[in-house]
NUKE-900351 format. One record per residue (C-alpha): residue in three letters; x negated, z, y; residue number from 1. Coordinates in pm, 1 decimal, padded with zeros to 6 digits. Layout:
NUKE-900351
  type      east        up     north  seq
   Ala         X         Z         Y  NUM
...
***
This chain:
NUKE-900351
  type      east        up     north  seq
   Met   02457.2   03217.0   07729.4    1
   Ser   02374.4   03435.5   08012.2    2
   Ile   02032.4   03454.3   08159.2    3
   Phe   01919.3   03788.2   08292.8    4
   His   01642.2   03853.9   08530.8    5
   Arg   01663.5   04239.7   08517.9    6
   Leu   01774.8   04450.6   08230.7    7
   Pro   02132.7   04535.1   08244.2    8
   Pro   02157.2   04896.3   08368.6    9
   Glu   02360.7   05026.9   08075.3   10
   Val   02101.7   04905.4   07821.6   11
   Arg   01809.0   05062.0   08050.1   12
   Lys   02029.7   05387.9   08026.4   13
   Gly   02058.8   05363.5   07671.4   14
   Leu   01679.2   05347.0   07585.4   15
   Ala   01498.7   05687.9   07500.1   16
   Thr   01221.0   05587.2   07729.9   17
   Glu   00944.2   05835.7   07849.6   18
   Pro   00920.0   05929.6   08198.7   19
   Gly   00727.5   05672.4   08393.1   20
   Glu   00770.3   05408.8   08108.5   21
   Arg   00818.4   05065.3   08246.2   22
   Val   01011.8   04751.9   08133.2   23
   Leu   00783.0   04458.6   08081.4   24
   Thr   01034.8   04206.9   07949.3   25
   Phe   01337.6   04185.9   07726.2   26
   Thr   01556.8   03924.7   07526.4   27
   Glu   01909.3   03994.1   07363.9   28
   Gly   02026.4   03919.1   07006.1   29
   Pro   02325.5   03955.4   06798.5   30
   Asp   02234.7   04334.1   06747.2   31
   Gly   02154.8   04404.3   07085.0   32
   His   01858.0   04395.9   07343.3   33
   Val   01494.1   04388.9   07220.2   34
   Val   01319.2   04543.9   07509.1   35
   Ala   00925.3   04581.2   07552.4   36
   Thr   00777.3   04832.2   07766.9   37
   Asp   00428.1   04941.1   07864.9   38
   Leu   00459.6   05200.0   07569.8   39
   Ala   00686.6   05048.0   07296.2   40
   Leu   00904.9   04816.8   07159.0   41
   Tyr   01291.6   04869.9   07136.7   42
   Leu   01487.5   04700.3   06878.3   43
   Gly   01860.1   04603.7   06901.7   44
   Asp   01962.1   04889.7   06677.5   45
   Gly   01780.5   05165.3   06908.5   46
   Thr   01454.5   05190.7   06709.7   47
   Arg   01158.0   05255.9   06909.6   48
   Leu   00820.4   05120.5   06785.9   49
   Pro   00503.7   05230.0   06964.5   50
   Trp   00276.7   04981.8   07016.9   51
   Gln  -00011.4   05146.9   06820.4   52
   Leu   00209.6   05167.8   06526.6   53
   Ile   00286.8   04803.5   06497.1   54
   Asp   00047.1   04623.6   06244.5   55
   Arg   00176.8   04286.7   06237.9   56
   Ala   00432.8   04080.0   06421.8   57
   Thr   00560.2   03724.5   06323.3   58
   Trp   00821.4   03480.6   06457.2   59
   Asp   01051.7   03262.8   06257.3   60
   Glu   01308.9   03068.5   06438.2   61
   Asp   01526.8   03346.0   06595.5   62
   Leu   01362.3   03630.0   06378.6   63
   Leu   01089.5   03883.0   06491.4   64
   Arg   00943.9   04033.5   06175.1   65
   Leu   00746.1   04358.1   06245.0   66
   Thr   00539.2   04526.2   05993.4   67
   Thr   00422.9   04889.3   06094.3   68
   Thr   00109.8   05077.4   06000.0   69
   Asp   00287.7   05271.6   05724.7   70
   Gly   00398.6   04931.1   05567.0   71
   Ala   00766.4   04946.3   05697.8   72
   Leu   00939.7   04616.2   05777.5   73
   His   01158.9   04570.8   06094.0   74
   Leu   01369.7   04276.4   06165.4   75
   Ala   01519.3   04187.7   06493.9   76
   Arg   01714.5   03868.3   06565.2   77
   Val   01685.5   03705.8   06919.6   78
   Thr   01872.9   03419.0   07060.7   79
   Glu   01596.6   03325.0   07304.6   80
   Pro   01242.4   03479.5   07283.8   81
   Arg   01167.0   03432.8   07649.7   82
   Arg   00836.7   03626.9   07721.5   83
   Leu   00869.5   03848.8   07423.6   84
   Pro   00635.0   03698.9   07206.3   85
   Glu   00355.5   03719.7   07451.7   86
   Ala   00431.9   04046.5   07532.3   87
   Val   00422.0   04176.0   07190.7   88
   Arg   00097.8   04010.3   07090.9   89
   Glu  -00068.5   04142.9   07423.6   90
   Arg   00046.1   04490.2   07379.2   91
   Val  -00015.7   04531.6   07011.9   92
   Asn  -00379.5   04374.6   07066.0   93
   Ser  -00438.1   04613.1   07345.3   94
   Thr  -00403.0   04919.7   07103.2   95
   Ile  -00658.4   04791.9   06879.0   96
   Val  -01026.5   04955.0   06921.8   97
   Val  -01171.4   04848.1   06610.1   98
   Asn  -01042.2   04616.0   06330.6   99
   Lys  -01326.8   04550.3   06034.3  100
   Tyr  -01248.2   04410.1   05711.6  101
   Val  -01471.2   04546.9   05437.9  102
   Arg  -01499.4   04435.1   05075.6  103
   Leu  -01467.5   04704.2   04805.7  104
   Pro  -01693.6   04674.7   04485.1  105
   Gly  -01494.6   04431.4   04233.8  106
   Arg  -01167.2   04509.1   04396.1  107
   Gly  -01089.9   04317.5   04700.6  108
   Gly  -01111.7   04479.7   05020.5  109
   Val  -00965.5   04697.6   05298.4  110
   Arg  -00922.4   04634.3   05685.9  111
   Leu  -01016.6   04950.8   05889.7  112
   Val  -00830.3   04961.0   06190.7  113
   Ala  -00866.4   05217.5   06483.8  114
   Arg  -00578.4   05215.5   06724.9  115
   Arg  -00517.3   05407.6   07051.2  116
   Ala  -00158.8   05470.0   07242.2  117
   Pro  -00154.7   05285.1   07574.7  118
   Gly  -00313.3   05506.6   07845.2  119
   Ser  -00486.8   05743.1   07570.3  120
   Asp  -00846.3   05773.3   07493.9  121
   Asp  -00767.6   05929.0   07125.5  122
   Phe  -00739.3   05685.1   06840.3  123
   Gly  -00629.2   05714.0   06484.7  124
   Trp  -00764.5   05511.8   06179.2  125
   Thr  -00543.6   05313.6   05948.9  126
   Leu  -00655.8   05159.7   05603.9  127
   Val  -00483.2   04824.5   05519.4  128
   Phe  -00571.5   04739.0   05167.7  129
   Asp  -00548.7   04376.9   05029.9  130
   Glu  -00225.6   04273.5   04874.7  131
   Gly  -00202.5   04393.2   04508.1  132
   Leu  -00422.6   04694.9   04556.0  133
   Asp  -00279.3   05026.0   04514.5  134
   Pro  -00358.0   05267.5   04823.1  135
   Glu  -00270.6   05569.3   04581.9  136
   Asp  -00557.6   05494.2   04353.1  137
   Pro  -00800.1   05778.6   04401.3  138
   Gly  -01114.6   05562.7   04328.5  139
   Leu  -00988.1   05290.2   04559.2  140
   Leu  -00903.3   05539.3   04810.6  141
   Ala  -01243.5   05715.5   04788.1  142
   Gln  -01436.8   05392.4   04823.1  143
   Ala  -01228.2   05297.7   05123.7  144
   Glu  -01279.0   05641.0   05288.2  145
   Gln  -01654.2   05607.1   05222.2  146
   Ala  -01656.4   05260.0   05397.1  147
   Leu  -01460.8   05419.1   05695.4  148
   Glu  -01730.0   05704.7   05726.4  149
   Gly  -02007.6   05461.9   05755.8  150
   Leu  -01817.2   05258.3   06007.5  151
   Arg  -01761.2   05581.2   06198.9  152
   Arg  -02127.3   05688.3   06165.3  153
   Ser  -02247.2   05335.7   06294.6  154
   Met  -01996.4   05368.3   06595.2  155
   Gly  -02104.4   05737.3   06656.3  156
   Val  -01740.6   05865.9   06633.3  157
***
């Protein structure tokens, strides 16, 4: 196993980074390098996941499981996590402005989450329903949106 202290130049050149985007840490796996920058996480297959779009990240042995705010699941195999778990946790948490769980009448609940991109003052809201609830149900959605409106009013946004 080879240990890198710097991201190999050919890997860096292959990343679709934005101007000024900085590499924080990286590791490698069977599918390629997994790279954490100040703006996003790059998976070995080239997928770029901006930090504010990652809802949940979990580690299991040599597998990183990422769920995005749209519910998509992304997997990345890594041979040695190095500093990646800490970087992922810190960067995802830094995007969260508000994270409030609200019980819905007789139905379970919804997590109301406001996130912002690194370096931005603008944020967007995500509704994360309890497992088993249908986010397409108009009645359920109306209750969640009412809860969100109440929260936004209490925050003055």
